[in-house]
C-alpha positions in Angstrom: 59.2 -84.0 192.9 56.4 -83.6 190.4 57.2 -82.7 186.8 55.6 -79.2 187.2 57.7 -78.6 190.3 60.9 -79.4 188.3 59.8 -77.1 185.6 59.1 -74.3 188.1 62.6 -74.9 189.7 64.2 -74.8 186.3 62.4 -71.6 185.4 63.6 -70.0 188.7 67.2 -70.8 187.8 66.8 -69.2 184.4 65.2 -66.1 185.9 67.9 -65.8 188.6 70.7 -65.9 186.0 68.9 -63.4 183.8 68.3 -61.0 186.8 71.8 -61.1 188.2 72.5 -57.5 187.3 70.9 -54.6 189.1 69.0 -52.0 187.1 69.0 -48.3 188.0 65.8 -48.5 190.1 67.3 -51.3 192.3 70.5 -49.3 192.8 68.6 -46.2 193.8 66.5 -48.3 196.2 69.5 -49.8 197.8 71.2 -46.4 198.2 68.0 -45.0 199.8 67.8 -47.9 202.2 71.5 -47.5 203.0 70.9 -43.8 203.6 68.1 -44.6 206.1 70.0 -47.4 207.9 73.5 -45.9 208.0 72.7 -42.2 208.0 74.0 -39.4 205.8 77.2 -38.9 208.0 78.5 -42.5 207.6 77.2 -43.3 204.1 80.3 -42.2 202.2 82.5 -44.2 204.5 80.3 -47.3 204.2 80.2 -47.0 200.4 83.9 -46.7 200.3 84.3 -49.8 202.4 81.9 -51.7 200.2 83.8 -50.6 197.1 87.1 -51.9 198.6 85.5 -55.2 199.5 84.1 -55.6 196.0 87.5 -54.7 194.5 89.2 -57.3 196.7 86.6 -60.0 195.8 87.1 -59.2 192.1 90.9 -59.4 192.4 90.6 -62.7 194.3 88.3 -64.1 191.7 90.7 -63.1 188.9 93.6 -64.7 190.8 91.7 -68.0 191.2 90.7 -68.0 187.5 94.3 -67.3 186.4 95.7 -70.1 188.7 93.0 -72.6 187.5 93.9 -71.7 183.9 97.6 -72.2 184.6 97.0 -75.6 186.3 94.8 -76.9 183.6 96.9 -75.7 180.7 99.7 -78.3 181.3 97.4 -81.3 181.0 95.7 -79.7 177.9 99.1 -79.2 176.3 100.0 -82.8 177.0 96.7 -84.0 175.5 97.3 -82.0 172.4 100.8 -83.5 172.0 99.4 -87.0 172.4 96.6 -86.4 169.9 97.8 -87.9 166.6 95.4 -85.7 164.6 96.8 -82.5 166.1 100.5 -83.2 165.9 100.8 -83.4 162.1 103.3 -86.2 162.4 103.4 -88.1 159.1 104.4 -91.4 160.8 101.4 -91.4 163.1 98.1 -92.7 161.6 99.7 -92.9 158.1 97.0 -94.0 155.6 97.7 -97.1 153.6 97.8 -97.3 149.8 95.7 -100.5 149.8 92.0 -100.6 150.8 91.2 -102.3 154.0 89.5 -105.6 153.5 87.1 -107.0 156.2 87.9 -110.3 157.8 86.2 -113.4 156.4 83.0 -114.4 158.1 83.2 -117.1 160.7 82.5 -120.6 159.4 79.4 -122.3 160.6 80.6 -125.8 160.2 79.7 -128.2 163.1 
């Protein structure tokens, strides 16, 4: 992949994340398209069904996020308990009163 191709791909990702929300024109365009495809008689039924599907997807997403948070919270809590700087225990990593002296340099005698 050429450098300019990588830059173009990266720019595409940034644009996609920025444009993930629909503006009012896009919503109206989708509604008009749905009206043409489905017809005025079935449009309320289809929109209701789409609303239910979106609601269920949101609930499923929230459930997954909650479960992932619960699963990862226990290891996080254990790591916090093992971290000597977070516990506040005075016996752990107790500073010494005397300065630390470096070891003597190795002798170069043959």
